[in-house]
C-alpha positions as CSV (number, residue, x, y, z in Angstrom):
1,M,-2.2,-0.9,15.4
2,N,-4.4,2.1,15.8
3,E,-8.2,1.8,16.3
4,F,-8.9,3.6,13.0
5,N,-6.9,1.0,11.0
6,Q,-8.4,-1.9,12.9
7,Q,-11.9,-0.8,12.1
8,I,-11.0,-0.6,8.4
9,I,-9.4,-4.0,8.5
10,D,-12.4,-5.5,10.2
11,E,-14.8,-3.9,7.7
12,F,-12.6,-5.0,4.8
13,R,-12.6,-8.6,5.9
14,A,-16.3,-8.7,6.7
15,N,-17.3,-7.2,3.3
16,G,-15.1,-8.9,0.8
17,G,-12.6,-6.1,0.5
18,K,-15.1,-3.2,0.5
19,V,-15.2,-0.4,3.1
20,G,-17.3,2.6,3.6
21,G,-16.8,6.0,5.2
22,Y,-13.8,8.0,4.1
23,F,-12.6,5.1,1.8
24,E,-16.0,4.2,0.3
25,G,-15.5,3.4,-3.4
26,A,-11.7,3.3,-3.1
27,N,-9.7,0.2,-4.1
28,M,-8.3,-1.1,-0.9
29,I,-5.9,-3.8,0.1
30,L,-4.5,-5.1,3.3
31,L,-0.8,-5.3,3.2
32,T,1.2,-7.5,5.6
33,T,4.9,-6.6,6.0
34,I,7.5,-7.9,8.4
35,G,8.5,-5.3,10.9
36,R,12.1,-4.3,10.3
37,E,12.9,-4.1,14.0
38,S,10.5,-6.5,15.5
39,G,10.5,-9.2,12.9
40,E,6.7,-9.5,13.5
41,P,4.0,-9.3,10.9
42,R,2.5,-5.8,10.5
43,L,-0.9,-5.3,8.8
44,V,-2.0,-2.0,7.2
45,P,-5.0,-1.1,5.0
46,L,-4.0,0.9,1.9
47,V,-5.6,2.4,-1.2
48,Y,-4.2,0.8,-4.4
49,F,-4.1,1.6,-8.1
50,Q,-4.0,-1.0,-10.8
51,D,-1.0,-0.9,-13.1
52,N,-1.2,-3.7,-15.6
53,D,-0.4,-6.8,-13.5
54,R,0.9,-4.8,-10.6
55,L,-0.8,-2.9,-7.8
56,L,0.7,0.5,-6.9
57,I,0.5,1.9,-3.3
58,V,1.6,5.3,-2.2
59,A,3.7,6.0,1.0
60,S,2.0,9.3,1.5
61,A,1.3,9.1,5.3
62,G,-1.2,11.9,4.6
63,G,1.7,14.3,3.8
64,A,3.5,13.7,7.1
65,P,7.2,14.7,7.2
66,A,8.3,11.0,7.5
67,H,7.7,7.9,5.5
68,P,5.1,5.5,7.0
69,D,6.5,2.5,8.9
70,W,5.2,0.0,6.3
71,Y,7.5,1.7,3.7
72,H,10.6,1.2,5.8
73,N,9.5,-2.5,6.3
74,V,9.2,-3.2,2.5
75,R,12.4,-1.3,1.8
76,D,14.2,-3.7,4.2
77,N,12.2,-6.8,3.3
78,P,10.2,-6.7,0.0
79,A,8.4,-10.0,0.6
80,V,4.8,-9.1,1.5
81,T,1.3,-10.5,1.6
82,V,-1.6,-8.8,-0.2
83,E,-5.3,-9.3,0.6
84,V,-7.5,-7.9,-2.1
85,G,-11.2,-8.7,-2.3
86,G,-11.5,-12.2,-0.9
87,E,-8.0,-13.3,-2.1
88,T,-4.7,-13.4,-0.3
89,Y,-1.4,-14.0,-2.0
90,P,2.4,-13.4,-1.6
91,A,3.9,-10.5,-3.5
92,R,7.1,-8.7,-4.0
93,A,7.3,-4.9,-3.2
94,E,9.5,-2.7,-5.5
95,I,10.1,0.9,-4.6
96,L,9.8,2.8,-7.9
97,Q,12.6,5.1,-9.0
98,D,12.3,8.2,-11.1
99,P,11.4,8.7,-13.9
100,E,8.9,5.8,-13.4
101,R,7.9,6.9,-9.9
102,A,7.2,10.5,-11.1
103,E,5.1,9.1,-14.1
104,R,3.1,6.7,-11.9
105,F,2.6,9.4,-9.2
106,A,1.3,11.8,-11.8
107,D,-1.2,9.1,-13.0
108,I,-2.3,8.5,-9.4
109,V,-2.8,12.3,-8.7
110,A,-4.9,12.5,-11.9
111,Q,-7.2,9.8,-10.4
112,V,-7.1,11.0,-6.8
113,P,-6.0,14.7,-6.5
114,G,-5.6,14.3,-2.7
115,F,-2.3,12.6,-3.2
116,G,-1.0,15.7,-4.9
117,E,-2.1,17.7,-1.9
118,Y,-0.2,15.4,0.4
119,Q,2.9,16.0,-1.7
120,E,2.5,19.7,-1.3
121,K,2.3,19.4,2.5
122,T,5.8,17.7,2.8
123,T,9.3,18.3,1.6
124,R,10.0,14.6,1.1
125,V,9.3,12.9,-2.2
126,I,6.4,10.6,-1.6
127,P,7.4,7.0,-2.7
128,V,5.3,4.8,-5.0
129,V,5.6,1.1,-4.4
130,A,4.7,-1.6,-7.0
131,L,3.4,-4.9,-5.7
132,T,3.8,-7.9,-8.0
133,R,2.2,-11.2,-7.3
134,E,4.6,-14.1,-6.7
135,E,3.5,-17.4,-8.0
136,S,3.7,-20.3,-5.6
137,N,5.9,-23.1,-6.9
138,G,4.0,-25.7,-5.1
139,S,7.1,-26.9,-3.1
140,E,6.3,-25.0,0.0
């Protein structure tokens, strides 16, 4: 994990899910995925958007030409863990398909225009992923 992400993670955990700097005021989560090649847990801080009972995250990678690693991880294994505020829970990741992806991405760009700038920087279609809380059945 790079030093930048580690600093955000440390600040997030020390401040009940709040971070400053570049992400000050943004809704942030910590997403744990399972590495598709390593099988090891992978932790990444991400901006999220509320969508009724789901959280939406954007695989923008800042407009890079390739999808971020976490996207490939959830594509291969949609069972994830979400940390938001002081709460941690299991969730299921769903990669949205058009037209829903396009509609949600437009909503996101209306809130944070930088995501539209990321889309302009790349030829790939930037994915939107919905995270839905999974209720524990108590038998674990």
